[in-house]
N, CA, C, O and CB atoms as a CASP TS submission, in Angstrom:
PFRMAT TS
TARGET T0000
AUTHOR 0000-0000-0000
METHOD Language model
MODEL 1
PARENT N/A
ATOM      1  N   MET     1     -33.375-105.427 154.063  1.00  0.00           N
ATOM      2  CA  MET     1     -34.432-106.070 153.875  1.00  0.00           C
ATOM      3  C   MET     1     -35.417-105.546 152.915  1.00  0.00           C
ATOM      4  O   MET     1     -35.781-104.376 153.038  1.00  0.00           O
ATOM      5  CB  MET     1     -34.917-106.234 154.979  1.00  0.00           C
ATOM      6  N   ALA     2     -35.896-106.297 151.957  1.00  0.00           N
ATOM      7  CA  ALA     2     -36.723-105.684 150.862  1.00  0.00           C
ATOM      8  C   ALA     2     -37.991-105.776 151.176  1.00  0.00           C
ATOM      9  O   ALA     2     -38.365-106.626 151.984  1.00  0.00           O
ATOM     10  CB  ALA     2     -36.561-106.249 149.573  1.00  0.00           C
ATOM     11  N   ALA     3     -38.803-104.958 150.616  1.00  0.00           N
ATOM     12  CA  ALA     3     -40.377-104.977 151.005  1.00  0.00           C
ATOM     13  C   ALA     3     -40.992-104.923 149.710  1.00  0.00           C
ATOM     14  O   ALA     3     -40.574-104.190 148.814  1.00  0.00           O
ATOM     15  CB  ALA     3     -40.940-103.690 151.982  1.00  0.00           C
ATOM     16  N   THR     4     -42.185-105.849 149.577  1.00  0.00           N
ATOM     17  CA  THR     4     -42.872-106.131 148.190  1.00  0.00           C
ATOM     18  C   THR     4     -44.251-105.722 148.523  1.00  0.00           C
ATOM     19  O   THR     4     -44.711-105.719 149.664  1.00  0.00           O
ATOM     20  CB  THR     4     -42.792-107.762 147.612  1.00  0.00           C
ATOM     21  N   ASP     5     -44.752-105.446 147.666  1.00  0.00           N
ATOM     22  CA  ASP     5     -46.271-104.883 147.748  1.00  0.00           C
ATOM     23  C   ASP     5     -47.320-106.190 147.255  1.00  0.00           C
ATOM     24  O   ASP     5     -47.302-106.658 146.117  1.00  0.00           O
ATOM     25  CB  ASP     5     -46.468-103.370 146.559  1.00  0.00           C
ATOM     26  N   THR     6     -48.049-106.573 148.146  1.00  0.00           N
ATOM     27  CA  THR     6     -49.009-107.851 147.859  1.00  0.00           C
ATOM     28  C   THR     6     -50.404-107.204 147.868  1.00  0.00           C
ATOM     29  O   THR     6     -51.296-107.999 148.168  1.00  0.00           O
ATOM     30  CB  THR     6     -48.901-109.167 149.091  1.00  0.00           C
ATOM     31  N   THR     7     -50.683-106.319 147.687  1.00  0.00           N
ATOM     32  CA  THR     7     -51.946-105.706 147.530  1.00  0.00           C
ATOM     33  C   THR     7     -52.407-105.787 146.034  1.00  0.00           C
ATOM     34  O   THR     7     -52.330-104.789 145.317  1.00  0.00           O
ATOM     35  CB  THR     7     -51.871-104.254 148.025  1.00  0.00           C
ATOM     36  N   ARG     8     -52.827-106.835 145.626  1.00  0.00           N
ATOM     37  CA  ARG     8     -53.149-106.961 144.141  1.00  0.00           C
ATOM     38  C   ARG     8     -54.660-107.518 144.214  1.00  0.00           C
ATOM     39  O   ARG     8     -55.036-108.270 145.114  1.00  0.00           O
ATOM     40  CB  ARG     8     -52.026-108.052 143.263  1.00  0.00           C
ATOM     41  N   PRO     9     -55.398-107.111 143.273  1.00  0.00           N
ATOM     42  CA  PRO     9     -56.874-107.692 143.337  1.00  0.00           C
ATOM     43  C   PRO     9     -56.831-109.332 143.116  1.00  0.00           C
ATOM     44  O   PRO     9     -55.855-109.730 142.480  1.00  0.00           O
ATOM     45  CB  PRO     9     -57.872-106.946 142.068  1.00  0.00           C
ATOM     46  N   ALA    10     -57.533-110.070 143.451  1.00  0.00           N
ATOM     47  CA  ALA    10     -57.988-111.424 143.222  1.00  0.00           C
ATOM     48  C   ALA    10     -58.326-111.632 141.660  1.00  0.00           C
ATOM     49  O   ALA    10     -58.945-110.826 140.965  1.00  0.00           O
ATOM     50  CB  ALA    10     -59.268-111.711 144.148  1.00  0.00           C
ATOM     51  N   PRO    11     -57.927-112.572 141.345  1.00  0.00           N
ATOM     52  CA  PRO    11     -58.094-113.118 139.751  1.00  0.00           C
ATOM     53  C   PRO    11     -59.965-113.296 139.707  1.00  0.00           C
ATOM     54  O   PRO    11     -60.812-113.533 140.568  1.00  0.00           O
ATOM     55  CB  PRO    11     -57.026-115.065 139.447  1.00  0.00           C
ATOM     56  N   PHE    12     -60.000-113.047 138.286  1.00  0.00           N
ATOM     57  CA  PHE    12     -61.667-112.873 137.838  1.00  0.00           C
ATOM     58  C   PHE    12     -62.176-114.089 138.304  1.00  0.00           C
ATOM     59  O   PHE    12     -61.510-115.104 138.097  1.00  0.00           O
ATOM     60  CB  PHE    12     -62.068-112.701 136.097  1.00  0.00           C
ATOM     61  N   GLY    13     -63.500-114.182 139.041  1.00  0.00           N
ATOM     62  CA  GLY    13     -64.078-115.416 139.512  1.00  0.00           C
ATOM     63  C   GLY    13     -63.339-116.057 140.514  1.00  0.00           C
ATOM     64  O   GLY    13     -63.533-117.270 140.447  1.00  0.00           O
ATOM     65  N   ALA    14     -62.505-115.717 141.492  1.00  0.00           N
ATOM     66  CA  ALA    14     -61.757-116.238 142.557  1.00  0.00           C
ATOM     67  C   ALA    14     -62.681-116.319 143.697  1.00  0.00           C
ATOM     68  O   ALA    14     -62.868-117.321 144.387  1.00  0.00           O
ATOM     69  CB  ALA    14     -60.536-115.421 142.861  1.00  0.00           C
ATOM     70  N   ILE    15     -63.336-114.980 143.853  1.00  0.00           N
ATOM     71  CA  ILE    15     -64.077-114.675 145.148  1.00  0.00           C
ATOM     72  C   ILE    15     -65.667-115.723 144.941  1.00  0.00           C
ATOM     73  O   ILE    15     -66.171-116.319 145.893  1.00  0.00           O
ATOM     74  CB  ILE    15     -64.393-112.646 145.259  1.00  0.00           C
ATOM     75  N   SER    16     -66.129-115.746 143.795  1.00  0.00           N
ATOM     76  CA  SER    16     -67.196-116.305 143.636  1.00  0.00           C
ATOM     77  C   SER    16     -67.019-117.784 143.747  1.00  0.00           C
ATOM     78  O   SER    16     -67.855-118.408 144.400  1.00  0.00           O
ATOM     79  CB  SER    16     -67.725-115.876 142.508  1.00  0.00           C
ATOM     80  N   ILE    17     -65.968-118.452 143.149  1.00  0.00           N
ATOM     81  CA  ILE    17     -65.410-119.761 143.484  1.00  0.00           C
ATOM     82  C   ILE    17     -65.498-120.179 144.933  1.00  0.00           C
ATOM     83  O   ILE    17     -66.056-121.166 145.413  1.00  0.00           O
ATOM     84  CB  ILE    17     -64.021-119.791 143.094  1.00  0.00           C
ATOM     85  N   PHE    18     -64.784-119.150 145.558  1.00  0.00           N
ATOM     86  CA  PHE    18     -64.511-119.401 147.079  1.00  0.00           C
ATOM     87  C   PHE    18     -65.693-119.450 147.699  1.00  0.00           C
ATOM     88  O   PHE    18     -65.869-120.355 148.514  1.00  0.00           O
ATOM     89  CB  PHE    18     -63.670-118.371 147.788  1.00  0.00           C
ATOM     90  N   ARG    19     -66.695-118.536 147.455  1.00  0.00           N
ATOM     91  CA  ARG    19     -67.886-118.488 148.209  1.00  0.00           C
ATOM     92  C   ARG    19     -68.783-120.009 148.018  1.00  0.00           C
ATOM     93  O   ARG    19     -69.316-120.641 148.931  1.00  0.00           O
ATOM     94  CB  ARG    19     -68.740-117.111 147.660  1.00  0.00           C
ATOM     95  N   ALA    20     -68.765-120.336 146.671  1.00  0.00           N
ATOM     96  CA  ALA    20     -69.379-121.675 146.220  1.00  0.00           C
ATOM     97  C   ALA    20     -68.839-122.930 147.046  1.00  0.00           C
ATOM     98  O   ALA    20     -69.546-123.793 147.567  1.00  0.00           O
ATOM     99  CB  ALA    20     -69.045-121.911 144.647  1.00  0.00           C
ATOM    100  N   VAL    21     -67.340-122.855 147.064  1.00  0.00           N
ATOM    101  CA  VAL    21     -66.663-124.053 147.881  1.00  0.00           C
ATOM    102  C   VAL    21     -67.153-123.779 149.229  1.00  0.00           C
ATOM    103  O   VAL    21     -67.619-124.759 149.810  1.00  0.00           O
ATOM    104  CB  VAL    21     -64.941-124.118 147.849  1.00  0.00           C
ATOM    105  N   GLN    22     -67.152-122.589 149.903  1.00  0.00           N
ATOM    106  CA  GLN    22     -67.377-122.427 151.359  1.00  0.00           C
ATOM    107  C   GLN    22     -68.925-123.073 151.562  1.00  0.00           C
ATOM    108  O   GLN    22     -69.198-123.879 152.451  1.00  0.00           O
ATOM    109  CB  GLN    22     -67.234-120.699 151.845  1.00  0.00           C
ATOM    110  N   GLY    23     -69.816-122.598 150.637  1.00  0.00           N
ATOM    111  CA  GLY    23     -71.200-122.940 150.882  1.00  0.00           C
ATOM    112  C   GLY    23     -71.407-124.412 150.851  1.00  0.00           C
ATOM    113  O   GLY    23     -72.182-124.981 151.620  1.00  0.00           O
ATOM    114  N   VAL    24     -70.543-125.148 149.749  1.00  0.00           N
ATOM    115  CA  VAL    24     -70.644-126.586 150.041  1.00  0.00           C
ATOM    116  C   VAL    24     -70.088-127.202 151.144  1.00  0.00           C
ATOM    117  O   VAL    24     -70.566-128.253 151.569  1.00  0.00           O
ATOM    118  CB  VAL    24     -70.183-127.230 149.109  1.00  0.00           C
ATOM    119  N   SER    25     -68.983-126.588 151.738  1.00  0.00           N
ATOM    120  CA  SER    25     -68.322-127.056 153.016  1.00  0.00           C
ATOM    121  C   SER    25     -69.295-126.890 154.109  1.00  0.00           C
ATOM    122  O   SER    25     -69.469-127.742 154.981  1.00  0.00           O
ATOM    123  CB  SER    25     -66.999-126.267 153.352  1.00  0.00           C
ATOM    124  N   ASP    26     -70.005-125.625 154.031  1.00  0.00           N
ATOM    125  CA  ASP    26     -70.944-125.475 155.341  1.00  0.00           C
ATOM    126  C   ASP    26     -71.999-126.283 155.281  1.00  0.00           C
ATOM    127  O   ASP    26     -72.661-126.457 156.305  1.00  0.00           O
ATOM    128  CB  ASP    26     -71.518-124.116 155.582  1.00  0.00           C
ATOM    129  N   LEU    27     -72.384-126.988 153.953  1.00  0.00           N
ATOM    130  CA  LEU    27     -73.702-127.856 153.898  1.00  0.00           C
ATOM    131  C   LEU    27     -73.223-129.073 154.392  1.00  0.00           C
ATOM    132  O   LEU    27     -73.981-129.735 155.101  1.00  0.00           O
ATOM    133  CB  LEU    27     -74.421-128.056 152.423  1.00  0.00           C
ATOM    134  N   PHE    28     -71.997-129.523 154.122  1.00  0.00           N
ATOM    135  CA  PHE    28     -71.407-130.897 154.694  1.00  0.00           C
ATOM    136  C   PHE    28     -71.228-130.816 156.117  1.00  0.00           C
ATOM    137  O   PHE    28     -71.448-131.796 156.829  1.00  0.00           O
ATOM    138  CB  PHE    28     -70.004-131.292 154.078  1.00  0.00           C
ATOM    139  N   ALA    29     -70.747-129.441 156.694  1.00  0.00           N
ATOM    140  CA  ALA    29     -70.562-129.286 158.209  1.00  0.00           C
ATOM    141  C   ALA    29     -71.917-129.452 158.807  1.00  0.00           C
ATOM    142  O   ALA    29     -71.974-130.242 159.750  1.00  0.00           O
ATOM    143  CB  ALA    29     -69.925-127.847 158.643  1.00  0.00           C
ATOM    144  N   ALA    30     -73.127-128.802 158.407  1.00  0.00           N
ATOM    145  CA  ALA    30     -74.486-129.001 158.911  1.00  0.00           C
ATOM    146  C   ALA    30     -74.849-130.296 158.749  1.00  0.00           C
ATOM    147  O   ALA    30     -75.398-130.753 159.752  1.00  0.00           O
ATOM    148  CB  ALA    30     -75.461-128.179 158.301  1.00  0.00           C
ATOM    149  N   ILE    31     -74.706-131.268 157.581  1.00  0.00           N
ATOM    150  CA  ILE    31     -75.450-132.385 157.719  1.00  0.00           C
ATOM    151  C   ILE    31     -74.540-133.365 158.698  1.00  0.00           C
ATOM    152  O   ILE    31     -75.145-134.276 159.262  1.00  0.00           O
ATOM    153  CB  ILE    31     -75.806-132.988 156.250  1.00  0.00           C
ATOM    154  N   ALA    32     -73.360-133.247 158.890  1.00  0.00           N
ATOM    155  CA  ALA    32     -72.686-133.868 159.924  1.00  0.00           C
ATOM    156  C   ALA    32     -72.963-133.659 161.344  1.00  0.00           C
ATOM    157  O   ALA    32     -72.801-134.588 162.135  1.00  0.00           O
ATOM    158  CB  ALA    32     -71.513-133.610 159.761  1.00  0.00           C
ATOM    159  N   THR    33     -73.410-132.394 161.766  1.00  0.00           N
ATOM    160  CA  THR    33     -73.791-131.945 162.793  1.00  0.00           C
ATOM    161  C   THR    33     -75.270-132.427 163.220  1.00  0.00           C
ATOM    162  O   THR    33     -75.589-132.776 164.356  1.00  0.00           O
ATOM    163  CB  THR    33     -73.606-130.640 162.651  1.00  0.00           C
ATOM    164  N   TRP    34     -76.109-132.380 162.091  1.00  0.00           N
ATOM    165  CA  TRP    34     -77.348-133.199 162.234  1.00  0.00           C
ATOM    166  C   TRP    34     -77.191-134.839 162.525  1.00  0.00           C
ATOM    167  O   TRP    34     -77.822-135.427 163.403  1.00  0.00           O
ATOM    168  CB  TRP    34     -78.135-133.001 160.899  1.00  0.00           C
ATOM    169  N   ASN    35     -76.393-135.358 161.775  1.00  0.00           N
ATOM    170  CA  ASN    35     -76.252-136.812 162.012  1.00  0.00           C
ATOM    171  C   ASN    35     -75.659-136.998 163.276  1.00  0.00           C
ATOM    172  O   ASN    35     -76.150-137.849 164.017  1.00  0.00           O
ATOM    173  CB  ASN    35     -75.447-137.516 160.974  1.00  0.00           C
ATOM    174  N   ASP    36     -74.723-136.369 163.629  1.00  0.00           N
ATOM    175  CA  ASP    36     -74.022-136.502 165.222  1.00  0.00           C
ATOM    176  C   ASP    36     -75.408-136.527 166.178  1.00  0.00           C
ATOM    177  O   ASP    36     -75.706-137.456 166.929  1.00  0.00           O
ATOM    178  CB  ASP    36     -72.823-134.885 165.727  1.00  0.00           C
ATOM    179  N   ALA    37     -76.062-135.493 166.010  1.00  0.00           N
ATOM    180  CA  ALA    37     -77.300-135.255 167.063  1.00  0.00           C
ATOM    181  C   ALA    37     -78.234-136.446 166.763  1.00  0.00           C
ATOM    182  O   ALA    37     -78.665-137.070 167.733  1.00  0.00           O
ATOM    183  CB  ALA    37     -78.188-133.687 166.834  1.00  0.00           C
ATOM    184  N   ARG    38     -78.620-136.858 165.412  1.00  0.00           N
ATOM    185  CA  ARG    38     -79.408-138.254 165.341  1.00  0.00           C
ATOM    186  C   ARG    38     -78.755-139.309 165.983  1.00  0.00           C
ATOM    187  O   ARG    38     -79.491-139.852 166.807  1.00  0.00           O
ATOM    188  CB  ARG    38     -79.643-138.744 163.936  1.00  0.00           C
ATOM    189  N   VAL    39     -77.637-139.795 165.903  1.00  0.00           N
ATOM    190  CA  VAL    39     -77.043-140.741 166.587  1.00  0.00           C
ATOM    191  C   VAL    39     -76.988-140.763 168.045  1.00  0.00           C
ATOM    192  O   VAL    39     -76.994-141.804 168.701  1.00  0.00           O
ATOM    193  CB  VAL    39     -75.941-140.785 166.165  1.00  0.00           C
ATOM    194  N   THR    40     -76.937-139.670 168.501  1.00  0.00           N
ATOM    195  CA  THR    40     -76.854-139.316 169.867  1.00  0.00           C
ATOM    196  C   THR    40     -78.324-139.459 170.572  1.00  0.00           C
ATOM    197  O   THR    40     -78.596-140.073 171.604  1.00  0.00           O
ATOM    198  CB  THR    40     -76.271-137.833 169.967  1.00  0.00           C
ATOM    199  N   ARG    41     -79.090-138.801 169.817  1.00  0.00           N
ATOM    200  CA  ARG    41     -80.625-139.311 170.458  1.00  0.00           C
ATOM    201  C   ARG    41     -81.054-140.679 170.021  1.00  0.00           C
ATOM    202  O   ARG    41     -81.988-141.159 170.664  1.00  0.00           O
ATOM    203  CB  ARG    41     -81.906-138.309 169.961  1.00  0.00           C
ATOM    204  N   LYS    42     -80.624-141.289 169.195  1.00  0.00           N
ATOM    205  CA  LYS    42     -80.826-142.432 169.136  1.00  0.00           C
ATOM    206  C   LYS    42     -80.416-143.388 170.116  1.00  0.00           C
ATOM    207  O   LYS    42     -81.184-144.214 170.609  1.00  0.00           O
ATOM    208  CB  LYS    42     -80.477-142.666 168.186  1.00  0.00           C
ATOM    209  N   ALA    43     -79.135-143.269 170.413  1.00  0.00           N
ATOM    210  CA  ALA    43     -78.307-143.916 171.536  1.00  0.00           C
ATOM    211  C   ALA    43     -79.022-143.694 172.782  1.00  0.00           C
ATOM    212  O   ALA    43     -79.257-144.681 173.479  1.00  0.00           O
ATOM    213  CB  ALA    43     -76.835-143.335 171.663  1.00  0.00           C
ATOM    214  N   LEU    44     -79.471-142.344 173.232  1.00  0.00           N
ATOM    215  CA  LEU    44     -80.097-142.158 174.423  1.00  0.00           C
ATOM    216  C   LEU    44     -81.449-142.703 174.434  1.00  0.00           C
ATOM    217  O   LEU    44     -81.890-143.027 175.537  1.00  0.00           O
ATOM    218  CB  LEU    44     -80.100-140.824 174.748  1.00  0.00           C
ATOM    219  N   SER    45     -82.145-142.855 173.467  1.00  0.00           N
ATOM    220  CA  SER    45     -83.376-143.261 173.428  1.00  0.00           C
ATOM    221  C   SER    45     -83.477-144.821 173.650  1.00  0.00           C
ATOM    222  O   SER    45     -84.542-145.368 173.938  1.00  0.00           O
ATOM    223  CB  SER    45     -83.931-142.809 172.190  1.00  0.00           C
ATOM    224  N   LYS    46     -82.303-145.480 173.495  1.00  0.00           N
ATOM    225  CA  LYS    46     -82.415-146.861 173.615  1.00  0.00           C
ATOM    226  C   LYS    46     -82.124-147.161 174.961  1.00  0.00           C
ATOM    227  O   LYS    46     -82.315-148.322 175.322  1.00  0.00           O
ATOM    228  CB  LYS    46     -81.573-147.590 172.702  1.00  0.00           C
ATOM    229  N   LEU    47     -81.621-146.185 175.924  1.00  0.00           N
ATOM    230  CA  LEU    47     -81.314-146.614 177.322  1.00  0.00           C
ATOM    231  C   LEU    47     -82.529-146.652 178.054  1.00  0.00           C
ATOM    232  O   LEU    47     -83.503-146.015 177.652  1.00  0.00           O
ATOM    233  CB  LEU    47     -80.331-145.717 178.031  1.00  0.00           C
ATOM    234  N   SER    48     -82.576-147.466 179.284  1.00  0.00           N
ATOM    235  CA  SER    48     -83.715-147.258 180.076  1.00  0.00           C
ATOM    236  C   SER    48     -83.866-146.131 180.868  1.00  0.00           C
ATOM    237  O   SER    48     -83.015-145.245 180.787  1.00  0.00           O
ATOM    238  CB  SER    48     -83.856-148.205 180.827  1.00  0.00           C
ATOM    239  N   ASP    49     -84.888-146.009 181.684  1.00  0.00           N
ATOM    240  CA  ASP    49     -85.142-144.829 182.591  1.00  0.00           C
ATOM    241  C   ASP    49     -83.944-144.819 183.701  1.00  0.00           C
ATOM    242  O   ASP    49     -83.285-143.845 184.062  1.00  0.00           O
ATOM    243  CB  ASP    49     -86.691-144.961 183.330  1.00  0.00           C
ATOM    244  N   ARG    50     -83.836-146.304 184.184  1.00  0.00           N
ATOM    245  CA  ARG    50     -82.808-146.049 185.204  1.00  0.00           C
ATOM    246  C   ARG    50     -81.301-145.593 184.808  1.00  0.00           C
ATOM    247  O   ARG    50     -80.605-144.840 185.490  1.00  0.00           O
ATOM    248  CB  ARG    50     -82.709-147.283 185.949  1.00  0.00           C
ATOM    249  N   GLU    51     -80.915-146.213 183.532  1.00  0.00           N
ATOM    250  CA  GLU    51     -79.614-145.724 182.914  1.00  0.00           C
ATOM    251  C   GLU    51     -79.742-144.331 182.659  1.00  0.00           C
ATOM    252  O   GLU    51     -78.702-143.677 182.728  1.00  0.00           O
ATOM    253  CB  GLU    51     -79.234-146.439 181.608  1.00  0.00           C
ATOM    254  N   LEU    52     -80.736-143.776 182.396  1.00  0.00           N
ATOM    255  CA  LEU    52     -80.739-142.345 182.043  1.00  0.00           C
ATOM    256  C   LEU    52     -80.742-141.552 183.216  1.00  0.00           C
ATOM    257  O   LEU    52     -80.375-140.378 183.257  1.00  0.00           O
ATOM    258  CB  LEU    52     -81.880-141.963 181.208  1.00  0.00           C
ATOM    259  N   ASP    53     -81.244-142.346 184.346  1.00  0.00           N
ATOM    260  CA  ASP    53     -81.362-141.599 185.562  1.00  0.00           C
ATOM    261  C   ASP    53     -79.569-141.395 186.353  1.00  0.00           C
ATOM    262  O   ASP    53     -79.065-140.461 186.977  1.00  0.00           O
ATOM    263  CB  ASP    53     -82.597-142.610 186.619  1.00  0.00           C
ATOM    264  N   ASP    54     -79.024-142.800 185.921  1.00  0.00           N
ATOM    265  CA  ASP    54     -77.601-142.746 186.361  1.00  0.00           C
ATOM    266  C   ASP    54     -76.644-141.729 185.695  1.00  0.00           C
ATOM    267  O   ASP    54     -75.632-141.347 186.282  1.00  0.00           O
ATOM    268  CB  ASP    54     -77.028-144.062 186.157  1.00  0.00           C
ATOM    269  N   ILE    55     -76.999-141.276 184.402  1.00  0.00           N
ATOM    270  CA  ILE    55     -76.270-140.275 183.981  1.00  0.00           C
ATOM    271  C   ILE    55     -76.788-138.832 184.080  1.00  0.00           C
ATOM    272  O   ILE    55     -76.220-137.915 183.488  1.00  0.00           O
ATOM    273  CB  ILE    55     -75.989-140.572 182.773  1.00  0.00           C
ATOM    274  N   GLY    56     -78.125-138.612 185.013  1.00  0.00           N
ATOM    275  CA  GLY    56     -78.571-137.306 185.434  1.00  0.00           C
ATOM    276  C   GLY    56     -79.131-136.789 184.280  1.00  0.00           C
ATOM    277  O   GLY    56     -78.858-135.655 183.889  1.00  0.00           O
ATOM    278  N   LEU    57     -80.234-137.859 183.449  1.00  0.00           N
ATOM    279  CA  LEU    57     -81.430-137.194 182.530  1.00  0.00           C
ATOM    280  C   LEU    57     -82.413-137.896 182.676  1.00  0.00           C
ATOM    281  O   LEU    57     -82.473-138.957 183.298  1.00  0.00           O
ATOM    282  CB  LEU    57     -81.259-137.063 181.059  1.00  0.00           C
ATOM    283  N   CYS    58     -83.336-137.292 182.052  1.00  0.00           N
ATOM    284  CA  CYS    58     -84.701-137.967 181.883  1.00  0.00           C
ATOM    285  C   CYS    58     -84.960-138.045 180.491  1.00  0.00           C
ATOM    286  O   CYS    58     -84.239-137.631 179.583  1.00  0.00           O
ATOM    287  CB  CYS    58     -85.876-137.226 182.579  1.00  0.00           C
ATOM    288  N   ARG    59     -86.152-138.665 180.400  1.00  0.00           N
ATOM    289  CA  ARG    59     -86.481-139.040 178.855  1.00  0.00           C
ATOM    290  C   ARG    59     -86.937-137.797 178.174  1.00  0.00           C
ATOM    291  O   ARG    59     -87.041-137.864 176.949  1.00  0.00           O
ATOM    292  CB  ARG    59     -87.689-140.205 178.684  1.00  0.00           C
ATOM    293  N   GLY    60     -87.237-136.638 178.782  1.00  0.00           N
ATOM    294  CA  GLY    60     -87.602-135.477 178.428  1.00  0.00           C
ATOM    295  C   GLY    60     -86.562-134.558 177.860  1.00  0.00           C
ATOM    296  O   GLY    60     -86.678-133.652 177.035  1.00  0.00           O
ATOM    297  N   ASP    61     -85.421-135.057 178.566  1.00  0.00           N
ATOM    298  CA  ASP    61     -84.022-134.164 178.261  1.00  0.00           C
ATOM    299  C   ASP    61     -83.634-134.593 176.912  1.00  0.00           C
ATOM    300  O   ASP    61     -83.030-133.795 176.195  1.00  0.00           O
ATOM    301  CB  ASP    61     -82.659-134.454 179.369  1.00  0.00           C
ATOM    302  N   ILE    62     -83.884-135.632 176.543  1.00  0.00           N
ATOM    303  CA  ILE    62     -83.105-136.116 175.145  1.00  0.00           C
ATOM    304  C   ILE    62     -83.288-135.131 173.892  1.00  0.00           C
ATOM    305  O   ILE    62     -82.339-134.822 173.172  1.00  0.00           O
ATOM    306  CB  ILE    62     -83.719-137.643 174.632  1.00  0.00           C
ATOM    307  N   ASP    63     -84.609-134.663 173.697  1.00  0.00           N
ATOM    308  CA  ASP    63     -84.768-133.867 172.458  1.00  0.00           C
ATOM    309  C   ASP    63     -83.987-132.511 172.607  1.00  0.00           C
ATOM    310  O   ASP    63     -83.315-132.009 171.707  1.00  0.00           O
ATOM    311  CB  ASP    63     -86.328-133.597 172.163  1.00  0.00           C
ATOM    312  N   ALA    64     -84.185-131.929 174.001  1.00  0.00           N
ATOM    313  CA  ALA    64     -83.396-130.524 174.154  1.00  0.00           C
ATOM    314  C   ALA    64     -82.022-130.719 174.365  1.00  0.00           C
ATOM    315  O   ALA    64     -81.327-129.706 174.285  1.00  0.00           O
ATOM    316  CB  ALA    64     -83.882-129.645 175.342  1.00  0.00           C
ATOM    317  N   LEU    65     -81.475-131.769 174.613  1.00  0.00           N
ATOM    318  CA  LEU    65     -80.040-132.032 174.604  1.00  0.00           C
ATOM    319  C   LEU    65     -79.183-131.945 173.352  1.00  0.00           C
ATOM    320  O   LEU    65     -78.114-131.371 173.144  1.00  0.00           O
ATOM    321  CB  LEU    65     -79.881-133.271 175.072  1.00  0.00           C
ATOM    322  N   THR    66     -80.021-132.733 172.531  1.00  0.00           N
ATOM    323  CA  THR    66     -79.348-132.980 171.108  1.00  0.00           C
ATOM    324  C   THR    66     -79.827-131.744 169.888  1.00  0.00           C
ATOM    325  O   THR    66     -79.551-131.814 168.691  1.00  0.00           O
ATOM    326  CB  THR    66     -79.907-134.664 170.544  1.00  0.00           C
ATOM    327  N   ARG    67     -80.504-130.779 170.474  1.00  0.00           N
ATOM    328  CA  ARG    67     -80.738-129.690 169.546  1.00  0.00           C
ATOM    329  C   ARG    67     -79.686-128.519 169.454  1.00  0.00           C
ATOM    330  O   ARG    67     -79.867-127.585 168.672  1.00  0.00           O
ATOM    331  CB  ARG    67     -82.016-129.123 169.896  1.00  0.00           C
TER
END
């Protein structure tokens, strides 16, 4: 069995590019999370008090639930 040495440094700028791409990816993930919470909050706000009671919520729980 042959063994090879794989501990070589990253090419110049690779770490910076990776961090930039990761930052953009994190931004898109944060926007998607915010949008999901917004859609959920809007859908729950459209329900009547009776419907909210059926699923075990009250009107005051909506904001706390989507945070």
